[in-house]
GUZA-329295 format. One record per residue (C-alpha): residue in three letters; x, y, z. Coordinates in steps of 0.5 Angstrom, whole numbers, padded with zeros to 4 digits, always signed. Example, Ala and Ser with C-alpha at 12.3 -4.5 7.8 and 13.67 -1.06 7.14 Angstrom:
2
Ala+0025-0009+0016/Ser+0027-0002+0014/
This chain:
181
Met+0062-0005-0031/Thr+0060+0000-0026/Glu+0054-0003-0021/Ile+0049+0002-0019/Ala+0049+0004-0012/Glu+0043+0001-0009/Lys+0041+0005-0002/Lys+0036+0002+0003/Arg+0030+0006+0004/Ser+0024+0005+0009/Phe+0017+0007+0010/Glu+0011+0006+0015/Ile+0005+0004+0013/Ile+0000+0008+0018/Ser-0007+0005+0020/Pro-0013+0007+0015/Val-0018+0005+0021/Thr-0018+0005+0029/Gly-0019-0001+0032/Leu-0015-0008+0034/Cys-0010-0010+0029/Ala-0007-0017+0028/Pro-0002-0020+0022/Leu-0005-0024+0017/Ile+0001-0027+0014/Pro+0007-0026+0019/Asp+0014-0027+0018/Ser+0013-0027+0010/Pro+0019-0028+0006/Pro+0021-0023+0001/Asp+0019-0026-0005/Arg+0012-0027-0002/Leu+0007-0023-0007/Gln+0004-0019-0001/Ser+0004-0017+0007/Ala-0003-0016+0010/Val-0006-0014+0017/Ala-0013-0014+0019/Ile-0016-0009+0023/Asp-0023-0010+0027/Pro-0025-0002+0026/Thr-0029+0002+0032/Asn-0031+0007+0027/Gly-0033+0008+0020/Asn-0027+0013+0018/Ile-0022+0010+0013/Val-0016+0014+0012/Ser-0010+0014+0007/Pro-0005+0009+0010/Ile+0001+0013+0006/Thr+0002+0019+0002/Gly+0001+0018-0006/Asp-0004+0017-0011/Leu-0011+0014-0010/Ile-0011+0010-0016/Tyr-0017+0005-0015/Thr-0024+0005-0011/Ser-0028-0001-0012/Pro-0035+0000-0015/Thr-0038-0002-0008/Asn-0034+0004-0005/Asn-0031-0002+0000/Ala-0024-0002-0002/Phe-0019+0003-0005/Ala-0011+0003-0007/Val-0006+0008-0006/Arg+0001+0008-0010/Thr+0007+0012-0007/Asp+0011+0016-0011/Asp+0017+0010-0011/Gly+0012+0005-0014/Phe+0009+0001-0008/Thr+0001+0000-0008/Val-0003-0001-0001/Arg-0009-0003-0002/Val-0015-0003+0004/Ile-0021-0007+0003/Val-0027-0006+0008/Gly-0030-0013+0009/Asp-0030-0017+0003/Ser-0032-0017-0004/Gly-0039-0020-0003/Val-0041-0013+0000/Glu-0048-0011-0004/Gln-0047-0009-0011/Asp-0050-0002-0009/Gly-0045+0000-0005/Arg-0050+0002+0001/Gly-0046+0003+0008/Phe-0040+0007+0004/Thr-0039+0014+0002/Lys-0033+0015-0002/Val-0030+0022+0000/Val-0024+0022-0005/Gln-0023+0020-0013/Pro-0019+0016-0016/Gly-0013+0021-0019/Glu-0013+0025-0013/Arg-0007+0026-0009/Val-0007+0023-0001/Thr-0003+0024+0005/Val-0003+0020+0011/Gly-0009+0020+0015/Lys-0013+0024+0009/Lys-0021+0021+0010/Val-0022+0017+0004/Leu-0028+0013+0006/Val-0034+0013+0011/Ala-0037+0006+0013/Asp-0043+0006+0017/Leu-0041+0000+0021/Glu-0047+0000+0025/Ala-0052-0001+0019/Leu-0047-0006+0016/Arg-0046-0010+0022/Ser-0054-0010+0023/Arg-0054-0013+0016/Asn-0049-0018+0018/Arg-0044-0015+0013/Pro-0037-0017+0015/Val-0033-0010+0017/Leu-0026-0013+0018/Thr-0021-0008+0014/Thr-0015-0012+0011/Val-0009-0007+0009/Leu-0004-0010+0004/Leu+0002-0008+0001/Glu+0002-0011-0006/Asp+0008-0010-0010/Arg+0014-0013-0007/Glu+0019-0012-0012/Asn+0026-0009-0008/Val+0023-0010-0001/Glu+0028-0013+0003/Arg+0024-0013+0010/Val+0016-0012+0012/Glu+0015-0012+0020/Leu+0008-0013+0021/Tyr+0005-0009+0028/Glu-0001-0012+0032/Gly-0005-0009+0038/Asp-0009-0003+0039/Val-0009+0003+0033/Glu-0012+0009+0032/Ala-0013+0011+0025/Gly-0008+0016+0021/Thr-0003+0015+0028/Asn+0000+0008+0029/Ala+0004+0004+0024/Ile+0002-0003+0022/Met+0007-0004+0018/Ser+0015-0002+0016/Val+0018-0003+0010/Val+0025-0003+0008/Tyr+0027-0004+0000/Ser+0033-0003-0004/Tyr+0033+0004-0008/Ser+0037+0006-0014/Asn+0036+0013-0017/Pro+0032+0013-0023/Ala+0037+0018-0027/Glu+0043+0014-0025/Gln+0039+0007-0027/Lys+0038+0011-0034/Arg+0046+0013-0034/Gln+0048+0006-0033/Ala+0043+0003-0038/Gln+0046+0008-0043/Arg+0053+0006-0042/Arg+0052-0002-0042/Ser+0048-0001-0048/Gln+0054+0003-0052/Val+0058-0002-0056/Thr+0066-0002-0056/Arg+0070-0004-0063/Gly+0075-0009-0062/Asn+0081-0003-0061/Gly+0076-0001-0055/Ala+0074+0005-0058/Met+0067+0007-0056/Leu+0062+0007-0062/
């Protein structure tokens, strides 16, 4: 049987906000469901941390998720789920289904208004999909939105066309004399 050749690939998750970044789940093993960092934002421009498709924005406009072409999902949450249900303090700039690139503005948060109402603004960025992930490195320190990496992800990748060919070969049944059906 021929094994599928897996290659190592990597990508960086870039900070969606400017501020101070710290790991939430340091040194997480590959079997963890997610890895995350928290950033205390200094301004309200929230940008895409990766290139991909915007697959979700919360009804309160304080959270969104982007899926990469290789199937990884990165979620960004400003504050918490207890944000006022009417979304006051947040403006959605991009709609779900749109393609976004690193640094493209997705949300705007009125940090001053949110803080004046004692609403949390700590921003969490998490990698949700860990299948095939071998290593996640979390960074900390001052970061600038759309510029500085906050996570580095190394994963195994198999070419989808090669995976299909290998699956077809495995599904073929041989006769007793070794001939393929």
